[in-house]
CHARMM-style PDB file with segment names, atoms N, HN, CA, C and O in Angstrom:
ATOM      1  N   MET     1      19.123  22.089   1.136  1.00  0.00      PROA
ATOM      2  CA  MET     1      17.256  23.136   1.156  1.00  0.00      PROA
ATOM      3  C   MET     1      17.310  23.875   0.674  1.00  0.00      PROA
ATOM      4  O   MET     1      18.432  24.374   0.764  1.00  0.00      PROA
ATOM      5  N   THR     2      16.279  24.709  -0.286  1.00  0.00      PROA
ATOM      6  HN  THR     2      15.368  24.304  -0.360  1.00  0.00      PROA
ATOM      7  CA  THR     2      15.789  24.897  -0.820  1.00  0.00      PROA
ATOM      8  C   THR     2      14.518  26.271  -0.009  1.00  0.00      PROA
ATOM      9  O   THR     2      13.316  26.075   0.175  1.00  0.00      PROA
ATOM     10  N   THR     3      15.473  27.867   0.408  1.00  0.00      PROA
ATOM     11  HN  THR     3      16.449  28.026   0.260  1.00  0.00      PROA
ATOM     12  CA  THR     3      14.628  29.016   1.232  1.00  0.00      PROA
ATOM     13  C   THR     3      13.193  28.757  -0.019  1.00  0.00      PROA
ATOM     14  O   THR     3      13.206  28.304  -1.164  1.00  0.00      PROA
ATOM     15  N   VAL     4      11.962  29.333   0.935  1.00  0.00      PROA
ATOM     16  HN  VAL     4      11.952  29.701   1.865  1.00  0.00      PROA
ATOM     17  CA  VAL     4      11.326  30.515   0.411  1.00  0.00      PROA
ATOM     18  C   VAL     4      12.004  31.506  -0.817  1.00  0.00      PROA
ATOM     19  O   VAL     4      11.583  31.573  -1.972  1.00  0.00      PROA
ATOM     20  N   ALA     5      12.903  32.083  -0.379  1.00  0.00      PROA
ATOM     21  HN  ALA     5      13.246  32.029   0.559  1.00  0.00      PROA
ATOM     22  CA  ALA     5      13.296  33.066  -1.320  1.00  0.00      PROA
ATOM     23  C   ALA     5      13.730  32.693  -2.690  1.00  0.00      PROA
ATOM     24  O   ALA     5      13.721  33.420  -3.683  1.00  0.00      PROA
ATOM     25  N   GLN     6      14.129  31.397  -2.596  1.00  0.00      PROA
ATOM     26  HN  GLN     6      14.136  30.807  -1.789  1.00  0.00      PROA
ATOM     27  CA  GLN     6      14.808  30.635  -3.611  1.00  0.00      PROA
ATOM     28  C   GLN     6      13.920  29.939  -4.455  1.00  0.00      PROA
ATOM     29  O   GLN     6      14.391  29.511  -5.508  1.00  0.00      PROA
ATOM     30  N   MET     7      12.400  29.683  -4.137  1.00  0.00      PROA
ATOM     31  HN  MET     7      12.017  30.031  -3.281  1.00  0.00      PROA
ATOM     32  CA  MET     7      11.961  29.181  -5.055  1.00  0.00      PROA
ATOM     33  C   MET     7      10.612  29.756  -5.662  1.00  0.00      PROA
ATOM     34  O   MET     7       9.895  30.556  -5.061  1.00  0.00      PROA
ATOM     35  N   THR     8      10.361  29.264  -6.897  1.00  0.00      PROA
ATOM     36  HN  THR     8      10.944  28.614  -7.386  1.00  0.00      PROA
ATOM     37  CA  THR     8       9.864  29.775  -8.222  1.00  0.00      PROA
ATOM     38  C   THR     8       8.209  29.735  -7.207  1.00  0.00      PROA
ATOM     39  O   THR     8       7.893  29.117  -6.191  1.00  0.00      PROA
ATOM     40  N   ARG     9       7.360  30.851  -8.220  1.00  0.00      PROA
ATOM     41  HN  ARG     9       7.617  31.353  -9.046  1.00  0.00      PROA
ATOM     42  CA  ARG     9       6.013  31.055  -7.536  1.00  0.00      PROA
ATOM     43  C   ARG     9       5.100  29.712  -7.716  1.00  0.00      PROA
ATOM     44  O   ARG     9       4.270  29.203  -6.963  1.00  0.00      PROA
ATOM     45  N   ASP    10       5.431  29.453  -8.615  1.00  0.00      PROA
ATOM     46  HN  ASP    10       6.105  29.867  -9.227  1.00  0.00      PROA
ATOM     47  CA  ASP    10       4.542  27.593  -8.993  1.00  0.00      PROA
ATOM     48  C   ASP    10       5.214  26.453  -7.271  1.00  0.00      PROA
ATOM     49  O   ASP    10       4.761  25.588  -6.522  1.00  0.00      PROA
ATOM     50  N   GLU    11       6.473  27.231  -7.453  1.00  0.00      PROA
ATOM     51  HN  GLU    11       6.842  27.933  -8.062  1.00  0.00      PROA
ATOM     52  CA  GLU    11       7.057  25.711  -6.429  1.00  0.00      PROA
ATOM     53  C   GLU    11       6.327  26.314  -4.814  1.00  0.00      PROA
ATOM     54  O   GLU    11       6.149  25.374  -4.038  1.00  0.00      PROA
ATOM     55  N   LEU    12       6.024  27.306  -4.406  1.00  0.00      PROA
ATOM     56  HN  LEU    12       6.168  28.070  -5.036  1.00  0.00      PROA
ATOM     57  CA  LEU    12       6.170  28.319  -3.159  1.00  0.00      PROA
ATOM     58  C   LEU    12       4.170  28.169  -3.384  1.00  0.00      PROA
ATOM     59  O   LEU    12       3.459  28.354  -2.396  1.00  0.00      PROA
ATOM     60  N   ARG    13       3.753  27.946  -4.295  1.00  0.00      PROA
ATOM     61  HN  ARG    13       4.331  27.796  -5.098  1.00  0.00      PROA
ATOM     62  CA  ARG    13       1.853  27.633  -4.372  1.00  0.00      PROA
ATOM     63  C   ARG    13       1.873  26.287  -4.555  1.00  0.00      PROA
ATOM     64  O   ARG    13       0.798  25.884  -4.997  1.00  0.00      PROA
ATOM     65  N   GLU    14       3.000  25.111  -4.317  1.00  0.00      PROA
ATOM     66  HN  GLU    14       3.874  25.439  -3.958  1.00  0.00      PROA
ATOM     67  CA  GLU    14       2.765  23.945  -4.192  1.00  0.00      PROA
ATOM     68  C   GLU    14       2.918  24.018  -3.029  1.00  0.00      PROA
ATOM     69  O   GLU    14       1.851  24.538  -2.702  1.00  0.00      PROA
ATOM     70  N   MET    15       3.441  23.886  -2.177  1.00  0.00      PROA
ATOM     71  HN  MET    15       4.307  23.463  -2.442  1.00  0.00      PROA
ATOM     72  CA  MET    15       3.914  24.166  -1.056  1.00  0.00      PROA
ATOM     73  C   MET    15       2.986  25.155  -0.119  1.00  0.00      PROA
ATOM     74  O   MET    15       3.047  24.927   1.089  1.00  0.00      PROA
ATOM     75  N   ILE    16       2.100  26.271  -0.572  1.00  0.00      PROA
ATOM     76  HN  ILE    16       2.050  26.455  -1.553  1.00  0.00      PROA
ATOM     77  CA  ILE    16       1.697  26.391   0.646  1.00  0.00      PROA
ATOM     78  C   ILE    16      -0.180  25.389   0.047  1.00  0.00      PROA
ATOM     79  O   ILE    16      -0.921  25.277   1.023  1.00  0.00      PROA
ATOM     80  N   GLU    17      -0.803  24.788  -1.295  1.00  0.00      PROA
ATOM     81  HN  GLU    17      -0.201  24.879  -2.088  1.00  0.00      PROA
ATOM     82  CA  GLU    17      -1.878  24.104  -1.431  1.00  0.00      PROA
ATOM     83  C   GLU    17      -1.710  22.624  -0.240  1.00  0.00      PROA
ATOM     84  O   GLU    17      -2.522  21.930   0.373  1.00  0.00      PROA
ATOM     85  N   THR    18      -0.778  22.644  -0.315  1.00  0.00      PROA
ATOM     86  HN  THR    18      -0.119  23.208  -0.812  1.00  0.00      PROA
ATOM     87  CA  THR    18      -0.279  21.155   0.304  1.00  0.00      PROA
ATOM     88  C   THR    18      -0.392  21.148   1.906  1.00  0.00      PROA
ATOM     89  O   THR    18      -1.164  20.491   2.605  1.00  0.00      PROA
ATOM     90  N   THR    19       0.448  21.927   2.229  1.00  0.00      PROA
ATOM     91  HN  THR    19       1.075  22.460   1.662  1.00  0.00      PROA
ATOM     92  CA  THR    19       0.562  22.796   3.691  1.00  0.00      PROA
ATOM     93  C   THR    19      -1.342  22.746   3.878  1.00  0.00      PROA
ATOM     94  O   THR    19      -1.813  21.835   4.559  1.00  0.00      PROA
ATOM     95  N   VAL    20      -2.107  23.583   3.348  1.00  0.00      PROA
ATOM     96  HN  VAL    20      -1.724  24.323   2.794  1.00  0.00      PROA
ATOM     97  CA  VAL    20      -3.466  23.853   4.111  1.00  0.00      PROA
ATOM     98  C   VAL    20      -4.388  22.293   3.742  1.00  0.00      PROA
ATOM     99  O   VAL    20      -4.850  21.432   4.491  1.00  0.00      PROA
ATOM    100  N   GLU    21      -4.375  22.435   2.299  1.00  0.00      PROA
ATOM    101  HN  GLU    21      -3.999  23.134   1.691  1.00  0.00      PROA
ATOM    102  CA  GLU    21      -4.707  20.231   2.405  1.00  0.00      PROA
ATOM    103  C   GLU    21      -3.844  19.808   3.482  1.00  0.00      PROA
ATOM    104  O   GLU    21      -3.315  20.896   3.713  1.00  0.00      PROA
ATOM    105  N   GLN    22      -3.428  19.169   4.140  1.00  0.00      PROA
ATOM    106  HN  GLN    22      -3.858  18.286   3.953  1.00  0.00      PROA
ATOM    107  CA  GLN    22      -2.756  18.935   5.165  1.00  0.00      PROA
ATOM    108  C   GLN    22      -3.502  19.445   6.248  1.00  0.00      PROA
ATOM    109  O   GLN    22      -4.245  18.645   6.815  1.00  0.00      PROA
ATOM    110  N   LYS    23      -3.453  20.853   6.740  1.00  0.00      PROA
ATOM    111  HN  LYS    23      -2.849  21.503   6.279  1.00  0.00      PROA
ATOM    112  CA  LYS    23      -3.915  21.025   7.885  1.00  0.00      PROA
ATOM    113  C   LYS    23      -5.395  20.619   7.464  1.00  0.00      PROA
ATOM    114  O   LYS    23      -5.573  19.402   7.425  1.00  0.00      PROA
ATOM    115  N   LEU    24      -6.252  21.242   7.213  1.00  0.00      PROA
ATOM    116  HN  LEU    24      -6.108  22.231   7.244  1.00  0.00      PROA
ATOM    117  CA  LEU    24      -7.628  20.464   6.802  1.00  0.00      PROA
ATOM    118  C   LEU    24      -8.119  19.134   6.673  1.00  0.00      PROA
ATOM    119  O   LEU    24      -9.267  18.722   6.839  1.00  0.00      PROA
ATOM    120  N   LEU    25      -7.201  18.592   6.388  1.00  0.00      PROA
ATOM    121  HN  LEU    25      -6.269  18.927   6.252  1.00  0.00      PROA
ATOM    122  CA  LEU    25      -7.054  17.188   6.458  1.00  0.00      PROA
ATOM    123  C   LEU    25      -7.197  16.472   8.547  1.00  0.00      PROA
ATOM    124  O   LEU    25      -7.981  15.674   9.061  1.00  0.00      PROA
ATOM    125  N   GLU    26      -6.145  17.195   9.071  1.00  0.00      PROA
ATOM    126  HN  GLU    26      -5.508  17.843   8.653  1.00  0.00      PROA
ATOM    127  CA  GLU    26      -5.894  17.267  10.221  1.00  0.00      PROA
ATOM    128  C   GLU    26      -6.880  17.365  10.795  1.00  0.00      PROA
ATOM    129  O   GLU    26      -7.364  16.537  11.567  1.00  0.00      PROA
ATOM    130  N   LEU    27      -7.421  18.679  10.404  1.00  0.00      PROA
ATOM    131  HN  LEU    27      -7.028  19.351   9.778  1.00  0.00      PROA
ATOM    132  CA  LEU    27      -8.586  19.322  11.489  1.00  0.00      PROA
ATOM    133  C   LEU    27      -9.595  18.791  11.535  1.00  0.00      PROA
ATOM    134  O   LEU    27      -9.979  18.369  12.626  1.00  0.00      PROA
ATOM    135  N   LEU    28     -10.498  18.597  10.213  1.00  0.00      PROA
ATOM    136  HN  LEU    28     -10.186  18.940   9.327  1.00  0.00      PROA
ATOM    137  CA  LEU    28     -11.948  18.132   9.953  1.00  0.00      PROA
ATOM    138  C   LEU    28     -12.172  16.525   9.636  1.00  0.00      PROA
ATOM    139  O   LEU    28     -13.231  15.898   9.600  1.00  0.00      PROA
ATOM    140  N   GLY    29     -10.870  16.086   9.427  1.00  0.00      PROA
ATOM    141  HN  GLY    29     -10.010  16.595   9.456  1.00  0.00      PROA
ATOM    142  CA  GLY    29     -10.869  14.531   9.174  1.00  0.00      PROA
ATOM    143  C   GLY    29     -11.954  14.202   8.416  1.00  0.00      PROA
ATOM    144  O   GLY    29     -12.566  15.122   7.874  1.00  0.00      PROA
ATOM    145  N   ASP    30     -12.235  13.327   8.301  1.00  0.00      PROA
ATOM    146  HN  ASP    30     -11.738  12.579   8.742  1.00  0.00      PROA
ATOM    147  CA  ASP    30     -12.662  12.873   6.907  1.00  0.00      PROA
ATOM    148  C   ASP    30     -14.278  11.884   7.419  1.00  0.00      PROA
ATOM    149  O   ASP    30     -14.417  10.809   8.002  1.00  0.00      PROA
ATOM    150  N   PRO    31     -15.067  12.680   6.974  1.00  0.00      PROA
ATOM    151  CA  PRO    31     -16.636  12.549   8.198  1.00  0.00      PROA
ATOM    152  C   PRO    31     -16.846  11.088   7.221  1.00  0.00      PROA
ATOM    153  O   PRO    31     -17.151  10.326   8.138  1.00  0.00      PROA
ATOM    154  N   ASP    32     -16.872  10.359   6.164  1.00  0.00      PROA
ATOM    155  HN  ASP    32     -16.624  10.978   5.420  1.00  0.00      PROA
ATOM    156  CA  ASP    32     -16.931   9.662   5.520  1.00  0.00      PROA
ATOM    157  C   ASP    32     -16.253   8.104   5.940  1.00  0.00      PROA
ATOM    158  O   ASP    32     -16.898   7.097   5.648  1.00  0.00      PROA
ATOM    159  N   GLU    33     -14.991   7.992   6.600  1.00  0.00      PROA
ATOM    160  HN  GLU    33     -14.467   8.810   6.837  1.00  0.00      PROA
ATOM    161  CA  GLU    33     -13.914   7.137   6.896  1.00  0.00      PROA
ATOM    162  C   GLU    33     -14.520   6.119   6.937  1.00  0.00      PROA
ATOM    163  O   GLU    33     -15.691   6.481   7.051  1.00  0.00      PROA
ATOM    164  N   GLY    34     -14.483   4.769   6.914  1.00  0.00      PROA
ATOM    165  HN  GLY    34     -13.532   4.475   6.821  1.00  0.00      PROA
ATOM    166  CA  GLY    34     -15.047   3.663   7.063  1.00  0.00      PROA
ATOM    167  C   GLY    34     -16.353   2.933   6.359  1.00  0.00      PROA
ATOM    168  O   GLY    34     -16.878   1.820   6.381  1.00  0.00      PROA
ATOM    169  N   LEU    35     -16.551   4.113   5.772  1.00  0.00      PROA
ATOM    170  HN  LEU    35     -16.124   5.017   5.754  1.00  0.00      PROA
ATOM    171  CA  LEU    35     -17.885   3.534   5.461  1.00  0.00      PROA
ATOM    172  C   LEU    35     -17.442   2.989   3.772  1.00  0.00      PROA
ATOM    173  O   LEU    35     -16.435   3.202   3.097  1.00  0.00      PROA
ATOM    174  N   PRO    36     -18.597   2.273   3.521  1.00  0.00      PROA
ATOM    175  CA  PRO    36     -18.481   1.699   2.308  1.00  0.00      PROA
ATOM    176  C   PRO    36     -18.658   2.561   0.680  1.00  0.00      PROA
ATOM    177  O   PRO    36     -19.639   3.276   0.477  1.00  0.00      PROA
ATOM    178  N   ILE    37     -17.740   2.391  -0.212  1.00  0.00      PROA
ATOM    179  HN  ILE    37     -16.943   1.810  -0.047  1.00  0.00      PROA
ATOM    180  CA  ILE    37     -18.014   3.080  -1.095  1.00  0.00      PROA
ATOM    181  C   ILE    37     -18.150   2.588  -2.256  1.00  0.00      PROA
ATOM    182  O   ILE    37     -17.290   1.740  -2.498  1.00  0.00      PROA
ATOM    183  N   ARG    38     -19.380   2.897  -3.646  1.00  0.00      PROA
ATOM    184  HN  ARG    38     -20.078   3.586  -3.450  1.00  0.00      PROA
ATOM    185  CA  ARG    38     -19.257   1.762  -4.404  1.00  0.00      PROA
ATOM    186  C   ARG    38     -17.927   2.112  -5.391  1.00  0.00      PROA
ATOM    187  O   ARG    38     -17.053   2.972  -5.496  1.00  0.00      PROA
ATOM    188  N   LYS    39     -18.347   0.921  -6.011  1.00  0.00      PROA
ATOM    189  HN  LYS    39     -19.057   0.222  -5.926  1.00  0.00      PROA
ATOM    190  CA  LYS    39     -17.160   0.721  -7.314  1.00  0.00      PROA
ATOM    191  C   LYS    39     -16.495   1.487  -7.844  1.00  0.00      PROA
ATOM    192  O   LYS    39     -15.296   1.757  -7.793  1.00  0.00      PROA
ATOM    193  N   ALA    40     -17.898   2.108  -8.751  1.00  0.00      PROA
ATOM    194  HN  ALA    40     -18.873   1.889  -8.792  1.00  0.00      PROA
ATOM    195  CA  ALA    40     -17.770   3.602  -9.648  1.00  0.00      PROA
ATOM    196  C   ALA    40     -16.951   4.837  -8.880  1.00  0.00      PROA
ATOM    197  O   ALA    40     -16.241   5.651  -9.470  1.00  0.00      PROA
ATOM    198  N   ILE    41     -17.106   4.819  -7.969  1.00  0.00      PROA
ATOM    199  HN  ILE    41     -17.683   4.158  -7.489  1.00  0.00      PROA
ATOM    200  CA  ILE    41     -16.891   6.157  -7.467  1.00  0.00      PROA
ATOM    201  C   ILE    41     -15.645   5.790  -7.054  1.00  0.00      PROA
ATOM    202  O   ILE    41     -14.840   6.721  -7.030  1.00  0.00      PROA
ATOM    203  N   ARG    42     -15.092   4.344  -6.605  1.00  0.00      PROA
ATOM    204  HN  ARG    42     -15.746   3.588  -6.624  1.00  0.00      PROA
ATOM    205  CA  ARG    42     -13.828   4.013  -5.963  1.00  0.00      PROA
ATOM    206  C   ARG    42     -12.617   3.610  -7.521  1.00  0.00      PROA
ATOM    207  O   ARG    42     -11.408   3.381  -7.476  1.00  0.00      PROA
ATOM    208  N   GLU    43     -13.196   3.638  -8.292  1.00  0.00      PROA
ATOM    209  HN  GLU    43     -14.178   3.824  -8.329  1.00  0.00      PROA
ATOM    210  CA  GLU    43     -12.274   3.062 -10.097  1.00  0.00      PROA
ATOM    211  C   GLU    43     -12.514   4.930 -10.372  1.00  0.00      PROA
ATOM    212  O   GLU    43     -11.884   5.146 -11.407  1.00  0.00      PROA
ATOM    213  N   ARG    44     -13.119   6.241  -9.897  1.00  0.00      PROA
ATOM    214  HN  ARG    44     -13.630   6.066  -9.056  1.00  0.00      PROA
ATOM    215  CA  ARG    44     -12.933   6.978 -10.408  1.00  0.00      PROA
ATOM    216  C   ARG    44     -12.064   8.119  -9.889  1.00  0.00      PROA
ATOM    217  O   ARG    44     -11.332   8.864 -10.540  1.00  0.00      PROA
ATOM    218  N   LEU    45     -12.346   8.092  -8.318  1.00  0.00      PROA
ATOM    219  HN  LEU    45     -12.941   7.486  -7.789  1.00  0.00      PROA
ATOM    220  CA  LEU    45     -11.042   8.507  -7.546  1.00  0.00      PROA
ATOM    221  C   LEU    45      -9.849   7.945  -7.801  1.00  0.00      PROA
ATOM    222  O   LEU    45      -8.803   8.577  -7.949  1.00  0.00      PROA
ATOM    223  N   LEU    46      -9.969   6.787  -7.856  1.00  0.00      PROA
ATOM    224  HN  LEU    46     -10.819   6.273  -7.736  1.00  0.00      PROA
ATOM    225  CA  LEU    46      -8.251   6.213  -7.957  1.00  0.00      PROA
ATOM    226  C   LEU    46      -8.072   6.854  -9.716  1.00  0.00      PROA
ATOM    227  O   LEU    46      -7.369   7.862  -9.662  1.00  0.00      PROA
ATOM    228  N   ARG    47      -8.374   6.639 -10.739  1.00  0.00      PROA
ATOM    229  HN  ARG    47      -8.946   5.820 -10.783  1.00  0.00      PROA
ATOM    230  CA  ARG    47      -8.163   7.563 -11.885  1.00  0.00      PROA
ATOM    231  C   ARG    47      -8.089   9.036 -11.595  1.00  0.00      PROA
ATOM    232  O   ARG    47      -7.391   9.700 -12.362  1.00  0.00      PROA
ATOM    233  N   GLN    48      -8.465   9.414 -10.987  1.00  0.00      PROA
ATOM    234  HN  GLN    48      -9.032   8.874 -10.364  1.00  0.00      PROA
ATOM    235  CA  GLN    48      -8.038  11.536 -10.502  1.00  0.00      PROA
ATOM    236  C   GLN    48      -6.772  11.315  -9.952  1.00  0.00      PROA
ATOM    237  O   GLN    48      -5.773  11.678 -10.573  1.00  0.00      PROA
ATOM    238  N   ARG    49      -6.662  10.582  -8.499  1.00  0.00      PROA
ATOM    239  HN  ARG    49      -7.473  10.287  -7.995  1.00  0.00      PROA
ATOM    240  CA  ARG    49      -5.455  10.593  -7.932  1.00  0.00      PROA
ATOM    241  C   ARG    49      -4.245   9.971  -8.277  1.00  0.00      PROA
ATOM    242  O   ARG    49      -3.188  10.030  -7.649  1.00  0.00      PROA
ATOM    243  N   GLU    50      -4.555   9.171  -9.669  1.00  0.00      PROA
ATOM    244  HN  GLU    50      -5.413   9.123 -10.179  1.00  0.00      PROA
ATOM    245  CA  GLU    50      -3.155   8.855 -10.785  1.00  0.00      PROA
ATOM    246  C   GLU    50      -2.729  10.144 -11.670  1.00  0.00      PROA
ATOM    247  O   GLU    50      -1.589  10.349 -12.089  1.00  0.00      PROA
ATOM    248  N   ALA    51      -3.777  10.916 -11.861  1.00  0.00      PROA
ATOM    249  HN  ALA    51      -4.702  10.749 -11.521  1.00  0.00      PROA
ATOM    250  CA  ALA    51      -3.764  12.074 -12.659  1.00  0.00      PROA
ATOM    251  C   ALA    51      -2.987  12.798 -11.677  1.00  0.00      PROA
ATOM    252  O   ALA    51      -1.777  12.973 -11.823  1.00  0.00      PROA
ATOM    253  N   VAL    52      -3.663  13.240 -10.647  1.00  0.00      PROA
ATOM    254  HN  VAL    52      -4.646  13.098 -10.529  1.00  0.00      PROA
ATOM    255  CA  VAL    52      -2.365  14.086 -10.545  1.00  0.00      PROA
ATOM    256  C   VAL    52      -1.660  13.525 -10.099  1.00  0.00      PROA
ATOM    257  O   VAL    52      -1.488  14.523  -9.398  1.00  0.00      PROA
ATOM    258  N   ALA    53      -0.866  12.735  -9.679  1.00  0.00      PROA
ATOM    259  HN  ALA    53      -1.006  11.925 -10.248  1.00  0.00      PROA
ATOM    260  CA  ALA    53       0.224  12.102  -9.468  1.00  0.00      PROA
ATOM    261  C   ALA    53       0.663  12.270 -10.721  1.00  0.00      PROA
ATOM    262  O   ALA    53       1.486  13.149 -10.468  1.00  0.00      PROA
ATOM    263  N   SER    54       0.767  12.084 -12.070  1.00  0.00      PROA
ATOM    264  HN  SER    54       0.098  11.370 -12.276  1.00  0.00      PROA
ATOM    265  CA  SER    54       0.918  12.643 -13.185  1.00  0.00      PROA
ATOM    266  C   SER    54       0.947  13.589 -13.472  1.00  0.00      PROA
ATOM    267  O   SER    54       1.146  13.737 -14.678  1.00  0.00      PROA
ATOM    268  N   GLY    55       0.808  14.656 -12.771  1.00  0.00      PROA
ATOM    269  HN  GLY    55       0.647  14.536 -11.792  1.00  0.00      PROA
ATOM    270  CA  GLY    55       0.880  16.454 -13.183  1.00  0.00      PROA
ATOM    271  C   GLY    55      -0.432  17.204 -13.561  1.00  0.00      PROA
ATOM    272  O   GLY    55      -0.683  18.404 -13.675  1.00  0.00      PROA
ATOM    273  N   GLU    56      -1.140  16.137 -13.705  1.00  0.00      PROA
ATOM    274  HN  GLU    56      -0.936  15.163 -13.612  1.00  0.00      PROA
ATOM    275  CA  GLU    56      -2.437  16.908 -14.344  1.00  0.00      PROA
ATOM    276  C   GLU    56      -3.148  17.472 -12.658  1.00  0.00      PROA
ATOM    277  O   GLU    56      -3.157  16.717 -11.686  1.00  0.00      PROA
ATOM    278  N   ARG    57      -3.475  18.332 -12.635  1.00  0.00      PROA
ATOM    279  HN  ARG    57      -3.468  18.945 -13.425  1.00  0.00      PROA
ATOM    280  CA  ARG    57      -4.168  19.072 -11.921  1.00  0.00      PROA
ATOM    281  C   ARG    57      -5.362  19.270 -11.714  1.00  0.00      PROA
ATOM    282  O   ARG    57      -5.890  19.362 -10.606  1.00  0.00      PROA
ATOM    283  N   GLY    58      -5.802  19.339 -12.600  1.00  0.00      PROA
ATOM    284  HN  GLY    58      -5.373  19.265 -13.500  1.00  0.00      PROA
ATOM    285  CA  GLY    58      -6.754  20.343 -13.169  1.00  0.00      PROA
ATOM    286  C   GLY    58      -6.704  21.775 -14.208  1.00  0.00      PROA
ATOM    287  O   GLY    58      -5.843  22.112 -15.021  1.00  0.00      PROA
ATOM    288  N   GLU    59      -7.912  22.397 -13.835  1.00  0.00      PROA
ATOM    289  HN  GLU    59      -8.610  22.123 -13.174  1.00  0.00      PROA
ATOM    290  CA  GLU    59      -7.704  23.780 -14.324  1.00  0.00      PROA
ATOM    291  C   GLU    59      -7.034  24.623 -13.442  1.00  0.00      PROA
ATOM    292  O   GLU    59      -7.501  24.645 -12.303  1.00  0.00      PROA
ATOM    293  N   PRO    60      -5.587  25.666 -13.774  1.00  0.00      PROA
ATOM    294  CA  PRO    60      -5.806  26.569 -12.497  1.00  0.00      PROA
ATOM    295  C   PRO    60      -6.172  27.373 -12.351  1.00  0.00      PROA
ATOM    296  O   PRO    60      -6.753  27.851 -13.325  1.00  0.00      PROA
ATOM    297  N   PHE    61      -6.164  27.899 -11.532  1.00  0.00      PROA
ATOM    298  HN  PHE    61      -5.692  27.510 -10.741  1.00  0.00      PROA
ATOM    299  CA  PHE    61      -6.558  29.075 -10.435  1.00  0.00      PROA
ATOM    300  C   PHE    61      -7.067  30.271 -11.249  1.00  0.00      PROA
ATOM    301  O   PHE    61      -8.201  30.691 -11.481  1.00  0.00      PROA
ATOM    302  N   GLU    62      -5.932  30.644 -11.576  1.00  0.00      PROA
ATOM    303  HN  GLU    62      -5.011  30.302 -11.387  1.00  0.00      PROA
ATOM    304  CA  GLU    62      -5.755  31.843 -12.150  1.00  0.00      PROA
ATOM    305  C   GLU    62      -6.667  32.128 -13.475  1.00  0.00      PROA
ATOM    306  O   GLU    62      -7.108  33.246 -13.743  1.00  0.00      PROA
ATOM    307  N   ASP    63      -6.894  30.936 -14.284  1.00  0.00      PROA
ATOM    308  HN  ASP    63      -6.536  30.028 -14.067  1.00  0.00      PROA
ATOM    309  CA  ASP    63      -7.581  30.992 -15.785  1.00  0.00      PROA
ATOM    310  C   ASP    63      -9.368  30.301 -15.022  1.00  0.00      PROA
ATOM    311  O   ASP    63     -10.277  30.409 -15.846  1.00  0.00      PROA
ATOM    312  N   VAL    64      -9.747  29.761 -13.821  1.00  0.00      PROA
ATOM    313  HN  VAL    64      -9.009  29.674 -13.152  1.00  0.00      PROA
ATOM    314  CA  VAL    64     -10.658  29.715 -13.117  1.00  0.00      PROA
ATOM    315  C   VAL    64     -10.742  31.485 -13.204  1.00  0.00      PROA
ATOM    316  O   VAL    64     -11.396  32.052 -14.080  1.00  0.00      PROA
ATOM    317  N   ILE    65     -10.149  32.041 -12.395  1.00  0.00      PROA
ATOM    318  HN  ILE    65      -9.618  31.581 -11.684  1.00  0.00      PROA
ATOM    319  CA  ILE    65     -10.907  33.667 -11.991  1.00  0.00      PROA
ATOM    320  C   ILE    65     -10.911  34.533 -13.368  1.00  0.00      PROA
ATOM    321  O   ILE    65     -11.737  35.441 -13.464  1.00  0.00      PROA
ATOM    322  N   ARG    66      -9.991  34.268 -14.457  1.00  0.00      PROA
ATOM    323  HN  ARG    66      -9.321  33.530 -14.379  1.00  0.00      PROA
ATOM    324  CA  ARG    66     -10.523  35.057 -15.645  1.00  0.00      PROA
ATOM    325  C   ARG    66     -11.651  34.531 -16.064  1.00  0.00      PROA
ATOM    326  O   ARG    66     -12.399  35.380 -16.548  1.00  0.00      PROA
ATOM    327  N   ARG    67     -12.229  33.033 -16.068  1.00  0.00      PROA
ATOM    328  HN  ARG    67     -11.621  32.343 -15.675  1.00  0.00      PROA
ATOM    329  CA  ARG    67     -13.291  32.630 -16.723  1.00  0.00      PROA
ATOM    330  C   ARG    67     -14.129  33.007 -16.191  1.00  0.00      PROA
ATOM    331  O   ARG    67     -15.173  33.300 -16.774  1.00  0.00      PROA
ATOM    332  N   LEU    68     -13.951  33.143 -14.785  1.00  0.00      PROA
ATOM    333  HN  LEU    68     -13.103  32.905 -14.312  1.00  0.00      PROA
ATOM    334  CA  LEU    68     -15.434  33.573 -14.447  1.00  0.00      PROA
ATOM    335  C   LEU    68     -15.580  35.614 -14.089  1.00  0.00      PROA
ATOM    336  O   LEU    68     -16.360  36.463 -13.658  1.00  0.00      PROA
ATOM    337  N   GLY    69     -14.506  35.479 -14.529  1.00  0.00      PROA
ATOM    338  HN  GLY    69     -13.872  34.789 -14.879  1.00  0.00      PROA
ATOM    339  CA  GLY    69     -14.776  37.338 -14.663  1.00  0.00      PROA
ATOM    340  C   GLY    69     -14.217  38.097 -13.570  1.00  0.00      PROA
ATOM    341  O   GLY    69     -14.350  39.314 -13.695  1.00  0.00      PROA
ATOM    342  N   LEU    70     -13.540  37.638 -12.383  1.00  0.00      PROA
ATOM    343  HN  LEU    70     -13.432  36.649 -12.281  1.00  0.00      PROA
ATOM    344  CA  LEU    70     -13.144  38.008 -11.046  1.00  0.00      PROA
ATOM    345  C   LEU    70     -12.114  38.310 -10.664  1.00  0.00      PROA
ATOM    346  O   LEU    70     -11.717  38.240  -9.501  1.00  0.00      PROA
ATOM    347  N   GLU    71     -11.231  38.892 -12.096  1.00  0.00      PROA
ATOM    348  HN  GLU    71     -11.553  38.949 -13.041  1.00  0.00      PROA
ATOM    349  CA  GLU    71     -10.077  39.773 -12.027  1.00  0.00      PROA
ATOM    350  C   GLU    71     -10.591  40.769 -11.572  1.00  0.00      PROA
ATOM    351  OT1 GLU    71      -9.911  41.773 -11.362  1.00  0.00      PROA
TER     352      GLU     71
END
């Protein structure tokens, strides 16, 4: 088992992101759960899920900070 001290910065960030996302879903739930969704939206969500699963996670946070001049 890997300890926090053994993790890379990216591994730690990923673990924290996953934990925060899980907790938010647990606390807030999905207000749209059970409602029908349009076919186009469903297809887009499935494409996004596949992109995340294949390692495409969008623009890195650090890049957004630099792009917005928030450094």
